[in-house]
Every structure is written in C-alpha cells, then in structure tokens.
N, C-alpha and C positions, 0 to 999 in steps of 0.2 A: 381488426378482423378477429373473429372468435376462433378458439381452438378448433371447433368443429369445421369452420369454413377453411381454415388452414389445412386441416387433415383431408377434406374433400378435394381441395385444390392439389395437394401433394400426391394424392392417389389418382386423380383424374388426368393430370397432365401426362404421366407415362403411359397410361392406358390409351389416351387419345393419340399419342405418338405411335404406339404399336398398331392402332387401327389405320392410321393414315400411311404408315410405311415411311421409308426414307427417300422416296422419290427417285428411284434408280436411274431415271433418265432414259434416253433413247437407246434402242438396240445397237449393238456394235455393227459397224459397216466395214467390210473388207475393202482394201485398196486394190487398185489395178495390179500392183506388184504382187500382193499376197495371192490374188486370184491366179496370176501367171505361175507363181511358185507352186501352188496347189495342183495345177494342171500337170506340171512337169514331175513333181515329186510323187504324185499318185499314179504315174503311168505303169509302174511295175504291177500294181494291183489290178489296174484296168486291163492289162495284157492277159490276165487269166481268163478273160471272157471275150470272145470274138466281137460281139456287139458293142461292149463297153470300150474295147480297144479302138474300133472304127469310130465310135462317137467322140473319142478324145482328139481325133485328127480332123483337119479340114476335109471336106468331102473328096474322096478319091486319093487322099494322101497317105492313108494307113499303109505301112510297110507290110510285105508278105511274110516276113520272118517274125511273126508275133511271139513265138516261143522264146526267141532270143531276148526280146524286151521283157518278158515275164521273169526271166532268171537274173535280172539285173536290178540294181537300185539306182536312184537318181537324186542328186542334190544340186540345187542352184548355187552357183559360186558368184559372189559379188552382187551387184545391182543390175537389174535388167535395163536395157535401153528401150524405152517405149516412145514410138513416133506414130501418133494417130492410132490406127487400128492394128499396128504391127509392133512386135516386141522381139528383141534379140537377147538371148540369155546364154551365159556360159554354164554348162552343166557338167558336173562330175559324175561319171558313170562307173559303177563298181559292180563286180560280179560276185558269184557265190551266194546269191539270195535264194532262199528256199521258196519254191513256187507253191502257192496255196489256193489260187483262185480257179473257179470253174473246172473244166475237164483236165487242167494241168495239176490237179491236186496231188500232193505227195512227191513231186519231183524235186530233187536237189539240183541247184544250179552249180555250174563249174566256176571256179574262181578265175576270172579273166583279168584280174588286176584293176587298176584305176586308170581312167583316161578322161581328159576334158574335151568337150566338143561344144560348138556353137549351134544352138537350136533357134529356130524362128517360130513364132506363134502369131496367130491372126485372130482378131476379135470377130466373133460371129454372134451378133445380137449383144447380149450381156455376158457371154462366156468367151474365154480364150480357147482356141483350138490349135493343136500343134500342126504346123505347116511342113517343117523339115526337122527331123530328129536323127542325125547320123549317130551310130554307135561307136564308130572309130575302130 
C-alpha cells in the first residue's frame, strides 16, 4: 500500500467511527422495584399539590392530612415484596422537611423524628399507586 493510501485509511477510520457513533444500545428501563421506590420517595413532593397527591394514591385512598405528608421525607428500607400487582415496602419516615410545593410554599416542617412503617402499593396499569401509607 502506498503512503497516500495508508494516510487516507488512517484518517478515514476515526472519522467513520465518529459518524457511526459507539452504538449506545437500548434506553434504560426501570424495574418494578425502582418504580415502587420512586412512588414512595417522591410522595413528599407530590403532597405539595392536591391533585398530584391524590394521583399518587389508589382512587379514594389519599389521606385527608396531606400537609402532614408534605412536611416529611420518605426512604424505602430494604427490598420490597412484590406479589403480582401488589407490593409491600418498609418505609423510613422522617420529619423536618421544608415544604416547597404548590400552595404549601415556604412552610418549614417540624422535626418528628424517624419511624418505620409498612406501606402497600398496587399496580394501576404501568404505574404503582399507594394503597396504604401510615405515618405512624
């Protein structure tokens, strides 16, 4: 091969690689467990808005004390137990979270300490909805 052919080959291969990309593969897909975690751990934010709070729960299951949920944080502890369209999770609930959503903007939560409760979720289509979420 001539020097010119080697040079063209040496320059064109990296350019071709850049044009084709590295084949990133399929988009990431969340697992049932991750979806359940997100539903629980995002409840404090959802509680800042009445419609979002009700949407987080199975129809008719949203508690009346929404402001108490808005002033707390939630963390799933351990692995959920998923049986068909139902999930049971241990949730660590902690207080003192600063409320920022919706009409609750600017309210500071009182520190209620930490407690663990068992929550139940139910699948509704492709989404998890909270069925029972005691604060303790």
